[in-house]
VOPAGU-2260 file (C-alpha; in pm, 1 decimal, decimal comma):
REM VOPAGU-2260
SITE   aa  ch    i         X         Y         Z
SITE  UNK   A    0   -2512,2   -1015,3   -9379,5
SITE  UNK   A    1   -2164,9    -914,9   -9498,2
SITE  UNK   A    2   -2189,9    -567,1   -9350,4
SITE  UNK   A    3   -2366,2    -675,5   -9031,6
SITE  UNK   A    4   -2330,3    -473,3   -8712,0
SITE  UNK   A    5   -2477,2    -557,3   -8374,2
SITE  UNK   A    6   -2651,4    -403,6   -8078,0
SITE  UNK   A    7   -2715,2    -557,0   -7735,6
SITE  UNK   A    8   -3077,7    -590,7   -7627,1
SITE  UNK   A    9   -3192,7    -700,4   -7278,6
SITE  UNK   A   10   -3462,4    -926,8   -7424,5
SITE  UNK   A   11   -3298,0   -1090,0   -7727,0
SITE  UNK   A   12   -2925,2   -1049,0   -7659,6
SITE  UNK   A   13   -2713,6    -944,2   -7956,6
SITE  UNK   A   14   -2916,1    -817,1   -8255,0
SITE  UNK   A   15   -2749,7    -785,7   -8596,1
SITE  UNK   A   16   -2838,5    -512,0   -8842,3
SITE  UNK   A   17   -2703,3    -415,8   -9183,6
SITE  UNK   A   18   -2615,2     -80,1   -9339,6
SITE  UNK   A   19   -2965,3     -14,6   -9477,2
SITE  UNK   A   20   -3121,2     -86,6   -9139,2
SITE  UNK   A   21   -2857,6     133,5   -8975,7
SITE  UNK   A   22   -2957,1     425,4   -9200,1
SITE  UNK   A   23   -3321,2     381,1   -9103,7
SITE  UNK   A   24   -3241,1     353,6   -8733,3
SITE  UNK   A   25   -3023,8     665,8   -8748,0
SITE  UNK   A   26   -3284,3     871,6   -8934,5
SITE  UNK   A   27   -3445,6    1154,3   -8736,6
SITE  UNK   A   28   -3794,6    1012,7   -8782,8
SITE  UNK   A   29   -3688,4     678,8   -8629,0
SITE  UNK   A   30   -3474,6     832,4   -8352,9
SITE  UNK   A   31   -3786,5    1019,0   -8243,9
SITE  UNK   A   32   -3917,4     685,5   -8112,1
SITE  UNK   A   33   -3661,0     703,4   -7829,8
SITE  UNK   A   34   -3890,8     961,2   -7669,4
SITE  UNK   A   35   -4221,2     778,6   -7714,0
SITE  UNK   A   36   -4281,0     538,3   -7428,5
SITE  UNK   A   37   -4413,0     195,0   -7513,0
SITE  UNK   A   38   -4668,1     193,9   -7230,6
SITE  UNK   A   39   -4741,5     564,7   -7188,6
SITE  UNK   A   40   -4751,2     630,7   -6810,5
SITE  UNK   A   41   -4737,2     268,9   -6689,0
SITE  UNK   A   42   -4422,5     371,8   -6501,4
SITE  UNK   A   43   -4653,1     542,4   -6250,7
SITE  UNK   A   44   -4738,6     189,0   -6137,8
SITE  UNK   A   45   -4432,3      -7,5   -6255,1
SITE  UNK   A   46   -4133,4     228,2   -6214,0
SITE  UNK   A   47   -3914,1      32,3   -6456,5
SITE  UNK   A   48   -4156,5      60,6   -6747,2
SITE  UNK   A   49   -3976,1     345,0   -6921,4
SITE  UNK   A   50   -3895,2     143,9   -7234,3
SITE  UNK   A   51   -3977,0     301,6   -7569,7
SITE  UNK   A   52   -4097,2     225,7   -7920,3
SITE  UNK   A   53   -3734,2     256,0   -8034,5
SITE  UNK   A   54   -3600,8     -65,4   -7878,8
SITE  UNK   A   55   -3930,4    -245,8   -7939,8
SITE  UNK   A   56   -3899,8    -184,9   -8316,5
SITE  UNK   A   57   -3544,1    -316,7   -8322,0
SITE  UNK   A   58   -3650,5    -626,3   -8126,6
SITE  UNK   A   59   -3941,4    -679,9   -8365,0
SITE  UNK   A   60   -3703,0    -662,8   -8663,4
SITE  UNK   A   61   -3483,7    -927,6   -8498,7
SITE  UNK   A   62   -3775,7   -1162,2   -8439,1
SITE  UNK   A   63   -3897,2   -1112,5   -8796,1
SITE  UNK   A   64   -3580,7   -1270,8   -8933,2
SITE  UNK   A   65   -3593,0   -1551,6   -8675,3
SITE  UNK   A   66   -3946,1   -1642,0   -8785,9
SITE  UNK   A   67   -3873,1   -1592,5   -9157,4
SITE  UNK   A   68   -3568,5   -1821,8   -9134,9
SITE  UNK   A   69   -3739,8   -2089,7   -8923,9
SITE  UNK   A   70   -3710,1   -2435,8   -9077,8
SITE  UNK   A   71   -4072,3   -2475,4   -9181,9
SITE  UNK   A   72   -4111,5   -2112,4   -9298,3
SITE  UNK   A   73   -3777,1   -2080,4   -9478,8
SITE  UNK   A   74   -3820,6   -1757,1   -9676,5
SITE  UNK   A   75   -3545,8   -1666,6   -9921,7
SITE  UNK   A   76   -3286,9   -1399,0   -9845,1
SITE  UNK   A   77   -3470,0   -1121,7  -10029,0
SITE  UNK   A   78   -3800,4   -1202,7   -9855,1
SITE  UNK   A   79   -3624,3   -1203,8   -9518,4
SITE  UNK   A   80   -3473,8    -862,4   -9594,8
SITE  UNK   A   81   -3814,0    -711,9   -9681,8
SITE  UNK   A   82   -3982,5    -861,8   -9376,3
SITE  UNK   A   83   -3708,9    -726,6   -9147,2
SITE  UNK   A   84   -3743,5    -375,0   -9289,5
SITE  UNK   A   85   -4123,3    -380,6   -9254,6
SITE  UNK   A   86   -4093,9    -503,5   -8895,2
SITE  UNK   A   87   -3838,5    -233,8   -8813,7
SITE  UNK   A   88   -4075,0      36,4   -8944,8
SITE  UNK   A   89   -4406,2    -109,2   -8826,5
SITE  UNK   A   90   -4441,0     139,0   -8535,4
SITE  UNK   A   91   -4263,9     440,8   -8685,7
SITE  UNK   A   92   -4601,0     618,4   -8706,1
SITE  UNK   A   93   -4677,6     615,0   -8333,6
SITE  UNK   A   94   -4764,1     951,5   -8183,2
SITE  UNK   A   95   -4707,2    1090,0   -7832,8
SITE  UNK   A   96   -4793,4     840,3   -7558,4
SITE  UNK   A   97   -4833,0     559,5   -7815,5
SITE  UNK   A   98   -5182,5     408,1   -7821,8
SITE  UNK   A   99   -5325,8     676,8   -7595,0
SITE  UNK   A  100   -5303,5     949,2   -7860,1
SITE  UNK   A  101   -5417,3     703,1   -8125,0
SITE  UNK   A  102   -5771,6     725,3   -7990,4
SITE  UNK   A  103   -5774,6    1094,8   -8080,0
SITE  UNK   A  104   -5599,1    1051,7   -8415,0
SITE  UNK   A  105   -5865,9     807,1   -8528,8
SITE  UNK   A  106   -6141,8    1059,5   -8453,3
SITE  UNK   A  107   -5987,2    1291,4   -8711,7
SITE  UNK   A  108   -5869,6    1036,0   -8969,5
SITE  UNK   A  109   -6179,9    1056,8   -9190,7
SITE  UNK   A  110   -6160,8     806,8   -9476,1
SITE  UNK   A  111   -5779,4     781,1   -9467,4
SITE  UNK   A  112   -5780,4     442,5   -9293,3
SITE  UNK   A  113   -5983,0     295,6   -9578,4
SITE  UNK   A  114   -5793,3     486,1   -9846,7
SITE  UNK   A  115   -5453,8     355,5   -9734,8
SITE  UNK   A  116   -5577,4      12,6   -9616,7
SITE  UNK   A  117   -5473,8      68,0   -9255,9
SITE  UNK   A  118   -5627,5    -102,8   -8954,5
SITE  UNK   A  119   -5563,0     182,6   -8712,1
SITE  UNK   A  120   -5414,2     532,1   -8692,4
SITE  UNK   A  121   -5054,3     450,7   -8603,9
SITE  UNK   A  122   -5035,5     194,0   -8884,6
SITE  UNK   A  123   -5183,9     453,3   -9120,5
SITE  UNK   A  124   -4912,9     703,7   -9031,0
SITE  UNK   A  125   -4643,6     433,3   -9051,0
SITE  UNK   A  126   -4762,0     358,1   -9405,5
SITE  UNK   A  127   -4766,2     729,1   -9493,5
SITE  UNK   A  128   -4413,9     778,8   -9359,3
SITE  UNK   A  129   -4285,9     481,2   -9559,9
SITE  UNK   A  130   -4455,8     598,6   -9878,5
SITE  UNK   A  131   -4410,3     974,8   -9848,2
SITE  UNK   A  132   -4127,4    1074,0   -9613,3
SITE  UNK   A  133   -3829,5    1175,6   -9833,9
SITE  UNK   A  134   -3555,4    1039,5   -9604,7
SITE  UNK   A  135   -3725,3     702,0   -9556,9
SITE  UNK   A  136   -3816,8     667,3   -9925,5
SITE  UNK   A  137   -3461,1     739,1  -10034,9
SITE  UNK   A  138   -3327,6     464,9   -9805,5
SITE  UNK   A  139   -3587,9     204,8   -9907,0
SITE  UNK   A  140   -3570,0     284,7  -10277,6
SITE  UNK   A  141   -3751,2      37,8  -10502,0
SITE  UNK   A  142   -3862,6    -169,5  -10198,8
SITE  UNK   A  143   -4083,9     111,6  -10063,2
SITE  UNK   A  144   -4421,7      -8,4  -10191,2
SITE  UNK   A  145   -4358,6    -374,4  -10110,6
SITE  UNK   A  146   -4266,1    -287,4   -9752,0
SITE  UNK   A  147   -4572,8     -65,4   -9708,9
SITE  UNK   A  148   -4798,8    -346,7   -9832,7
SITE  UNK   A  149   -4689,0    -569,3   -9544,1
SITE  UNK   A  150   -4845,8    -316,8   -9303,0
SITE  UNK   A  151   -5170,0    -280,1   -9497,2
SITE  UNK   A  152   -5487,1    -481,7   -9464,7
SITE  UNK   A  153   -5579,7    -713,6   -9749,1
SITE  UNK   A  154   -5492,6   -1057,2   -9875,0
SITE  UNK   A  155   -5301,8   -1261,2   -9619,6
SITE  UNK   A  156   -4958,5   -1408,4   -9687,1
SITE  UNK   A  157   -4683,9   -1562,9   -9477,7
SITE  UNK   A  158   -4474,1   -1245,0   -9504,8
SITE  UNK   A  159   -4765,7   -1019,6   -9408,5
SITE  UNK   A  160   -4860,9   -1243,6   -9115,1
SITE  UNK   A  161   -4506,0   -1227,6   -8978,5
SITE  UNK   A  162   -4533,3    -848,7   -8957,2
SITE  UNK   A  163   -4906,3    -795,2   -8895,6
SITE  UNK   A  164   -5092,3   -1120,0   -8834,3
SITE  UNK   A  165   -5260,0   -1294,1   -8539,6
SITE  UNK   A  166   -4923,1   -1418,5   -8408,4
SITE  UNK   A  167   -4697,8   -1149,7   -8551,6
SITE  UNK   A  168   -4351,8   -1057,4   -8425,7
SITE  UNK   A  169   -4485,5    -730,9   -8282,8
SITE  UNK   A  170   -4679,3    -926,6   -8020,5
SITE  UNK   A  171   -4399,6   -1177,5   -7962,1
SITE  UNK   A  172   -4167,8    -889,1   -7873,5
SITE  UNK   A  173   -4387,8    -655,0   -7671,8
SITE  UNK   A  174   -4536,5    -921,9   -7443,6
SITE  UNK   A  175   -4189,5   -1024,5   -7326,4
SITE  UNK   A  176   -4048,9    -670,0   -7331,7
SITE  UNK   A  177   -4337,9    -516,2   -7137,2
SITE  UNK   A  178   -4321,1    -795,1   -6880,8
SITE  UNK   A  179   -3945,5    -752,1   -6834,4
SITE  UNK   A  180   -3949,5    -375,1   -6789,3
SITE  UNK   A  181   -4260,1    -379,6   -6570,4
SITE  UNK   A  182   -4073,1    -623,1   -6345,2
SITE  UNK   A  183   -4343,8    -890,8   -6360,1
SITE  UNK   A  184   -4332,4   -1252,9   -6475,9
SITE  UNK   A  185   -4674,0   -1276,3   -6638,4
SITE  UNK   A  186   -4539,6   -1231,4   -6993,8
SITE  UNK   A  187   -4314,3   -1536,9   -6996,9
SITE  UNK   A  188   -4375,2   -1799,9   -7265,2
SITE  UNK   A  189   -4169,6   -2045,3   -7470,8
SITE  UNK   A  190   -4065,8   -1815,2   -7755,3
SITE  UNK   A  191   -3828,6   -2069,3   -7910,6
SITE  UNK   A  192   -4102,0   -2333,2   -7933,3
SITE  UNK   A  193   -4353,0   -2085,5   -8079,1
SITE  UNK   A  194   -4104,7   -1987,8   -8351,1
SITE  UNK   A  195   -4010,8   -2350,3   -8418,3
SITE  UNK   A  196   -4379,3   -2437,4   -8464,0
SITE  UNK   A  197   -4447,9   -2172,5   -8731,6
SITE  UNK   A  198   -4525,4   -2301,1   -9078,0
SITE  UNK   A  199   -4717,0   -2192,7   -9390,0
SITE  UNK   A  200   -5077,1   -2319,8   -9389,2
SITE  UNK   A  201   -5268,0   -2307,9   -9717,4
SITE  UNK   A  202   -5611,4   -2142,3   -9684,8
SITE  UNK   A  203   -5694,5   -2099,5  -10054,8
SITE  UNK   A  204   -5580,8   -2193,3  -10400,7
SITE  UNK   A  205   -5313,0   -1922,1  -10399,0
SITE  UNK   A  206   -5309,1   -1805,5  -10036,2
SITE  UNK   A  207   -5103,7   -1926,0   -9741,2
SITE  UNK   A  208   -5101,2   -1792,5   -9389,0
SITE  UNK   A  209   -4852,5   -1820,5   -9106,1
SITE  UNK   A  210   -4989,6   -2100,3   -8892,0
SITE  UNK   A  211   -4844,2   -2345,7   -8643,2
SITE  UNK   A  212   -4784,5   -2717,5   -8621,2
SITE  UNK   A  213   -4989,3   -2923,9   -8379,4
SITE  UNK   A  214   -4674,9   -2967,9   -8168,1
SITE  UNK   A  215   -4670,8   -2594,3   -8102,3
SITE  UNK   A  216   -5024,1   -2587,0   -7961,2
SITE  UNK   A  217   -4924,5   -2576,0   -7594,1
SITE  UNK   A  218   -4658,9   -2308,9   -7649,5
SITE  UNK   A  219   -4918,6   -2085,7   -7817,6
SITE  UNK   A  220   -5166,1   -2154,6   -7536,6
SITE  UNK   A  221   -4893,9   -2038,0   -7297,7
SITE  UNK   A  222   -4846,3   -1724,3   -7510,1
SITE  UNK   A  223   -5219,1   -1646,0   -7502,9
SITE  UNK   A  224   -5237,7   -1697,0   -7128,8
SITE  UNK   A  225   -4930,3   -1476,2   -7082,3
SITE  UNK   A  226   -5105,1   -1210,2   -7285,8
SITE  UNK   A  227   -5419,9   -1241,2   -7075,5
SITE  UNK   A  228   -5228,7   -1206,3   -6749,3
SITE  UNK   A  229   -5043,4    -901,7   -6886,0
SITE  UNK   A  230   -5381,6    -751,6   -6977,0
SITE  UNK   A  231   -5520,6    -796,5   -6628,2
SITE  UNK   A  232   -5210,7    -708,9   -6426,3
SITE  UNK   A  233   -5034,1    -445,8   -6639,2
SITE  UNK   A  234   -5227,4    -310,4   -6938,6
SITE  UNK   A  235   -5553,7    -257,2   -6749,3
SITE  UNK   A  236   -5416,2    -184,8   -6403,3
SITE  UNK   A  237   -5641,7      67,4   -6227,9
SITE  UNK   A  238   -5378,4     343,1   -6210,3
SITE  UNK   A  239   -5276,8     279,3   -6571,7
SITE  UNK   A  240   -5642,0     320,7   -6678,2
SITE  UNK   A  241   -5671,1     645,6   -6483,0
SITE  UNK   A  242   -5352,0     797,7   -6627,2
SITE  UNK   A  243   -5449,9     693,3   -6980,4
SITE  UNK   A  244   -5793,9     847,2   -6935,2
SITE  UNK   A  245   -5640,8    1169,5   -6800,2
SITE  UNK   A  246   -5402,9    1189,4   -7097,2
SITE  UNK   A  247   -5685,4    1141,0   -7346,8
SITE  UNK   A  248   -5910,0    1395,0   -7175,1
SITE  UNK   A  249   -5622,9    1642,3   -7143,8
SITE  UNK   A  250   -5531,6    1615,8   -7513,8
SITE  UNK   A  251   -5897,5    1637,9   -7618,7
SITE  UNK   A  252   -5942,0    1947,4   -7400,0
SITE  UNK   A  253   -5634,6    2109,9   -7555,5
SITE  UNK   A  254   -5770,0    2034,3   -7902,1
SITE  UNK   A  255   -6110,7    2182,6   -7815,7
SITE  UNK   A  256   -5937,8    2481,8   -7657,9
SITE  UNK   A  257   -5789,2    2549,1   -8000,4
SITE  UNK   A  258   -5418,1    2504,2   -7925,6
SITE  UNK   A  259   -5267,5    2529,8   -8273,2
SITE  UNK   A  260   -4976,5    2291,7   -8219,4
SITE  UNK   A  261   -5204,1    2024,2   -8073,7
SITE  UNK   A  262   -5438,1    2054,5   -8371,9
SITE  UNK   A  263   -5138,6    2024,8   -8604,4
SITE  UNK   A  264   -5057,7    1685,9   -8450,4
SITE  UNK   A  265   -5405,0    1539,8   -8450,5
SITE  UNK   A  266   -5563,9    1688,0   -8764,8
SITE  UNK   A  267   -5438,4    1386,3   -8953,4
SITE  UNK   A  268   -5392,9    1395,7   -9329,8
SITE  UNK   A  269   -5171,2    1233,3   -9591,0
SITE  UNK   A  270   -5010,0    1562,6   -9688,3
SITE  UNK   A  271   -4637,4    1627,3   -9676,8
SITE  UNK   A  272   -4694,1    1917,1   -9435,6
SITE  UNK   A  273   -4877,6    1696,7   -9185,9
SITE  UNK   A  274   -4599,6    1436,6   -9180,1
SITE  UNK   A  275   -4324,1    1696,2   -9146,3
SITE  UNK   A  276   -4508,3    1849,5   -8851,8
SITE  UNK   A  277   -4617,3    1521,6   -8689,4
SITE  UNK   A  278   -4267,9    1374,5   -8659,5
SITE  UNK   A  279   -4151,5    1671,7   -8451,6
SITE  UNK   A  280   -4358,8    1565,2   -8151,0
SITE  UNK   A  281   -4307,8    1312,1   -7874,2
SITE  UNK   A  282   -4435,0    1258,3   -7518,9
SITE  UNK   A  283   -4234,8    1536,0   -7353,5
SITE  UNK   A  284   -4288,3    1797,0   -7625,7
SITE  UNK   A  285   -4666,6    1749,2   -7625,1
SITE  UNK   A  286   -4677,8    1774,8   -7245,9
SITE  UNK   A  287   -4466,5    2090,6   -7251,4
SITE  UNK   A  288   -4690,8    2253,5   -7512,8
SITE  UNK   A  289   -5005,7    2186,7   -7311,4
SITE  UNK   A  290   -4850,3    2293,5   -6981,7
SITE  UNK   A  291   -4720,8    2621,5   -7125,1
SITE  UNK   A  292   -5003,7    2715,4   -7361,9
SITE  UNK   A  293   -5329,1    2581,0   -7217,4
SITE  UNK   A  294   -5539,5    2811,3   -7002,4
SITE  UNK   A  295   -5812,5    2557,9   -6931,5
SITE  UNK   A  296   -5880,9    2202,0   -6822,8
SITE  UNK   A  297   -5607,0    2055,4   -7046,0
SITE  UNK   A  298   -5352,7    2229,7   -6823,6
SITE  UNK   A  299   -5523,0    2094,5   -6512,1
SITE  UNK   A  300   -5511,4    1734,0   -6634,6
SITE  UNK   A  301   -5146,3    1752,5   -6739,7
SITE  UNK   A  302   -5042,7    1943,8   -6425,7
SITE  UNK   A  303   -5200,1    1668,1   -6218,5
SITE  UNK   A  304   -5014,6    1403,4   -6421,3
SITE  UNK   A  305   -4678,6    1577,7   -6374,8
SITE  UNK   A  306   -4739,7    1617,6   -6000,5
SITE  UNK   A  307   -4886,0    1264,9   -5977,8
SITE  UNK   A  308   -5197,4    1416,0   -5830,2
SITE  UNK   A  309   -5418,0    1165,8   -6005,8
SITE  UNK   A  310   -5794,4    1144,7   -6017,6
SITE  UNK   A  311   -5949,7     885,9   -5787,7
SITE  UNK   A  312   -6169,8     597,6   -5893,9
SITE  UNK   A  313   -6490,5     664,2   -5703,8
SITE  UNK   A  314   -6715,6     418,6   -5883,5
SITE  UNK   A  315   -6654,6      88,6   -6062,4
SITE  UNK   A  316   -6903,1    -178,8   -6156,4
SITE  UNK   A  317   -6911,2    -468,6   -6398,9
SITE  UNK   A  318   -7171,2    -423,7   -6669,4
SITE  UNK   A  319   -7347,7    -756,4   -6632,3
SITE  UNK   A  320   -7677,2    -906,1   -6518,4
SITE  UNK   A  321   -7560,8    -948,9   -6159,2
SITE  UNK   A  322   -7512,6    -573,1   -6126,4
SITE  UNK   A  323   -7803,6    -460,8   -6345,6
SITE  UNK   A  324   -8101,0    -697,5   -6336,6
SITE  UNK   A  325   -8315,6    -496,9   -6577,7
SITE  UNK   A  326   -8214,6    -612,0   -6931,3
SITE  UNK   A  327   -8304,9    -274,5   -7085,8
SITE  UNK   A  328   -8087,6     -82,4   -6838,6
SITE  UNK   A  329   -7808,2    -336,9   -6884,5
SITE  UNK   A  330   -7816,1    -296,3   -7263,4
SITE  UNK   A  331   -7826,1      82,6   -7241,4
SITE  UNK   A  332   -7529,5      98,1   -7004,1
SITE  UNK   A  333   -7334,6    -130,6   -7236,4
SITE  UNK   A  334   -7401,6     120,6   -7517,2
SITE  UNK   A  335   -7365,2     456,6   -7343,2
SITE  UNK   A  336   -7378,1     759,1   -7571,7
SITE  UNK   A  337   -7200,5    1092,4   -7525,5
SITE  UNK   A  338   -7508,2    1266,3   -7386,9
SITE  UNK   A  339   -7560,1     998,1   -7122,3
SITE  UNK   A  340   -7191,6    1007,7   -7024,5
SITE  UNK   A  341   -7218,9    1384,3   -6983,2
SITE  UNK   A  342   -7521,6    1347,2   -6754,9
SITE  UNK   A  343   -7342,8    1081,4   -6548,4
SITE  UNK   A  344   -7038,8    1309,3   -6513,5
SITE  UNK   A  345   -7258,3    1599,2   -6403,8
SITE  UNK   A  346   -7434,0    1383,7   -6144,0
SITE  UNK   A  347   -7101,7    1249,0   -6015,8
SITE  UNK   A  348   -6959,4    1600,7   -5980,7
SITE  UNK   A  349   -7254,9    1697,7   -5764,8
SITE  UNK   A  350   -7267,2    1375,9   -5563,2
SITE  UNK   A  351   -6896,9    1364,8   -5473,6
SITE  UNK   A  352   -6852,3    1735,8   -5406,6
SITE  UNK   A  353   -6820,7    1826,2   -5039,4
SITE  UNK   A  354   -6731,1    2121,5   -4820,4
SITE  UNK   A  355   -6364,8    2091,4   -4920,4
SITE  UNK   A  356   -6390,9    1970,2   -5282,6
SITE  UNK   A  357   -6613,6    2150,3   -5532,9
SITE  UNK   A  358   -6576,8    1928,2   -5837,3
SITE  UNK   A  359   -6616,7    2063,4   -6190,0
SITE  UNK   A  360   -6806,6    1840,6   -6432,8
SITE  UNK   A  361   -6524,9    1887,0   -6685,8
SITE  UNK   A  362   -6284,9    1715,3   -6445,1
SITE  UNK   A  363   -6498,8    1401,0   -6420,6
SITE  UNK   A  364   -6413,0    1107,9   -6650,3
SITE  UNK   A  365   -6665,0     833,4   -6727,7
SITE  UNK   A  366   -6461,5     536,8   -6848,9
SITE  UNK   A  367   -6611,2     222,4   -7004,1
SITE  UNK   A  368   -6362,9     -64,9   -7038,2
SITE  UNK   A  369   -6400,3    -388,7   -7231,7
SITE  UNK   A  370   -6173,4    -684,7   -7164,9
SITE  UNK   A  371   -6194,5   -1016,0   -7347,5
SITE  UNK   A  372   -5986,2   -1297,5   -7209,5
SITE  UNK   A  373   -5729,5   -1338,2   -7361,3
SITE  UNK   A  374   -5803,2   -1055,3   -7605,6
SITE  UNK   A  375   -5811,0    -705,5   -7460,7
SITE  UNK   A  376   -6025,1    -490,6   -7688,1
SITE  UNK   A  377   -5788,7    -200,0   -7726,5
SITE  UNK   A  378   -5568,7     -90,5   -8015,3
SITE  UNK   A  379   -5251,2    -287,2   -8054,6
SITE  UNK   A  380   -5292,4    -533,1   -7768,5
SITE  UNK   A  381   -5515,2    -801,4   -7912,6
SITE  UNK   A  382   -5456,0   -1156,5   -8027,9
SITE  UNK   A  383   -5746,2   -1307,8   -8219,5
SITE  UNK   A  384   -5708,2   -1680,3   -8150,7
SITE  UNK   A  385   -5995,4   -1752,7   -8389,5
SITE  UNK   A  386   -5771,8   -1668,3   -8687,5
SITE  UNK   A  387   -5473,9   -1885,6   -8589,1
SITE  UNK   A  388   -5444,0   -2185,5   -8820,1
SITE  UNK   A  389   -5303,2   -2518,4   -8696,2
SITE  UNK   A  390   -5176,1   -2786,7   -8933,9
SITE  UNK   A  391   -5272,3   -3126,8   -8792,0
SITE  UNK   A  392   -5243,5   -3480,4   -8930,3
SITE  UNK   A  393   -5608,6   -3458,4   -9030,9
SITE  UNK   A  394   -5566,8   -3124,2   -9207,9
SITE  UNK   A  395   -5586,0   -2758,8   -9109,6
SITE  UNK   A  396   -5790,5   -2654,7   -8804,8
SITE  UNK   A  397   -5872,7   -2328,3   -8629,1
SITE  UNK   A  398   -5686,3   -2292,2   -8300,8
SITE  UNK   A  399   -5988,4   -2288,5   -8064,6
SITE  UNK   A  400   -6123,6   -2609,7   -8214,9
SITE  UNK   A  401   -5828,6   -2817,8   -8094,9
SITE  UNK   A  402   -5708,3   -2624,4   -7790,5
SITE  UNK   A  403   -5828,2   -2796,8   -7474,3
SITE  UNK   A  404   -5813,7   -2462,1   -7294,7
SITE  UNK   A  405   -5953,4   -2219,5   -7550,1
SITE  UNK   A  406   -6222,7   -2442,6   -7700,6
SITE  UNK   A  407   -6417,8   -2379,4   -7378,9
SITE  UNK   A  408   -6608,0   -2052,6   -7419,5
SITE  UNK   A  409   -6597,1   -2012,4   -7042,4
SITE  UNK   A  410   -6224,2   -1942,1   -7071,3
SITE  UNK   A  411   -6295,6   -1644,3   -7296,2
SITE  UNK   A  412   -6548,9   -1429,8   -7109,5
SITE  UNK   A  413   -6611,3   -1071,1   -7208,7
SITE  UNK   A  414   -6605,0    -832,5   -6913,5
SITE  UNK   A  415   -6738,7    -480,1   -6947,4
SITE  UNK   A  416   -6690,1    -233,8   -6664,3
SITE  UNK   A  417   -6790,4     125,0   -6598,1
SITE  UNK   A  418   -6565,6     348,0   -6389,6
SITE  UNK   A  419   -6580,3     711,1   -6280,3
SITE  UNK   A  420   -6267,0     912,7   -6199,8
SITE  UNK   A  421   -6261,0    1255,7   -6040,0
SITE  UNK   A  422   -6047,9    1471,6   -5807,3
SITE  UNK   A  423   -6078,3    1420,7   -5432,2
SITE  UNK   A  424   -5783,8    1631,1   -5325,2
SITE  UNK   A  425   -5879,1    1726,8   -4971,7
SITE  UNK   A  426   -5943,5    1376,1   -4836,9
SITE  UNK   A  427   -5584,9    1262,1   -4782,2
SITE  UNK   A  428   -5659,1     990,8   -4529,9
SITE  UNK   A  429   -5707,0     665,0   -4722,4
SITE  UNK   A  430   -5961,2     514,4   -4481,7
SITE  UNK   A  431   -6163,2     835,0   -4477,6
SITE  UNK   A  432   -6159,8     853,4   -4855,8
SITE  UNK   A  433   -6271,0     490,6   -4893,6
SITE  UNK   A  434   -6555,8     547,6   -4649,3
SITE  UNK   A  435   -6659,7     866,7   -4832,6
SITE  UNK   A  436   -6666,3     682,0   -5166,6
SITE  UNK   A  437   -6847,6     372,4   -5039,7
SITE  UNK   A  438   -7128,2     579,3   -4885,0
SITE  UNK   A  439   -7209,0     720,0   -5229,9
SITE  UNK   A  440   -7175,9     402,7   -5440,2
SITE  UNK   A  441   -7541,1     300,6   -5425,6
SITE  UNK   A  442   -7664,8     654,0   -5500,7
SITE  UNK   A  443   -7430,6     677,2   -5799,6
SITE  UNK   A  444   -7556,4     344,4   -5932,0
SITE  UNK   A  445   -7918,1     453,2   -5890,2
SITE  UNK   A  446   -7842,1     777,4   -6073,3
SITE  UNK   A  447   -7682,7     589,8   -6363,9
SITE  UNK   A  448   -7983,0     357,9   -6392,8
SITE  UNK   A  449   -8217,1     656,0   -6393,2
SITE  UNK   A  450   -8015,4     832,4   -6665,8
SITE  UNK   A  451   -8005,6     533,7   -6904,1
SITE  UNK   A  452   -8346,7     376,7   -6852,5
């Protein structure tokens, strides 16, 4: 890069960028990412986790060129340039609170995901921004469509897999970055060895994917285990789940309340007007709108978040045969519908109300979580080990077939859990609150079984 400049990053050290990348980074639509936290409200548990989509995108761009230039991958200069630009822009479509708001965006996306070949809402909006935003299009020029294609679903290629594949640079960056800023050591893995092991693996007459050499097997196992431990300790931490659930419920309540600005954000379309409006919002602006304009439960949820007056987890049970012996009840709980969730919330409001707390049903959240080790079933935090190709001396193999750890199905259990969160403001004494909750656990479980049977 003749015109290369550099920026210092706490994860990767010095990162070079050229004049085109500088223009993209300095654009208003990209600078907006400085105010969209990578992990929403994880800082309520891990105070250092204030990092944003902005630095993550720059780190992802850096890793894209490292992988593209790796000895066995060895893309040409033009291919490296395109891959870097796609990696830099891969998260430009994230909305307020990152993946939290994505759940709501997808409810209103209609057939746009299919139309634009996007896997999820933030990738859809990233694609739309690349293809339709005037400032971004003018910078990318004739490369616009090629860059957008690397974010779309469809035929696999080495370049596409670098940006959006089973072992893409997005995951390689955020696992380390999230671990660092959360102040934990679960996300550590041998990044250099993983990158060194990358190579093209042919999977068809004219199709190659980004796979690994057999020598990289243990480094990738370490990566998958790091991801699993980050899932358990950080991404699905109890307080993180509660704050995420409160954000979702608060935004949904604001939407149902008819707040115009909230609807403007989440009534997703591929129109120019939608994009121009969407890019004006970040975490703080959305919170301010709801806190100043809502007259209902949306205000209550966001006021509680600001004051860190969080809902309490009053019920949590694994959805498995040990907890629910009746197979019909077990199946029904695993597939709760909206009506059943509403009945459970109503019962919980009544059961946990007391002389000091009169709980409104609307303030009760029924939260069903699904975790697959090492793949957490949630947007943006999954690694599908079944699609990782390994080139061995005998030929190409799927990763689980030769991994001594992940070939054992017992290492990859699926855990479903059902939790209930609600306000218990008057019981400040921890021991008293625990006792109050435990006395009602069996009645709540019986009520749930009665509702779903």
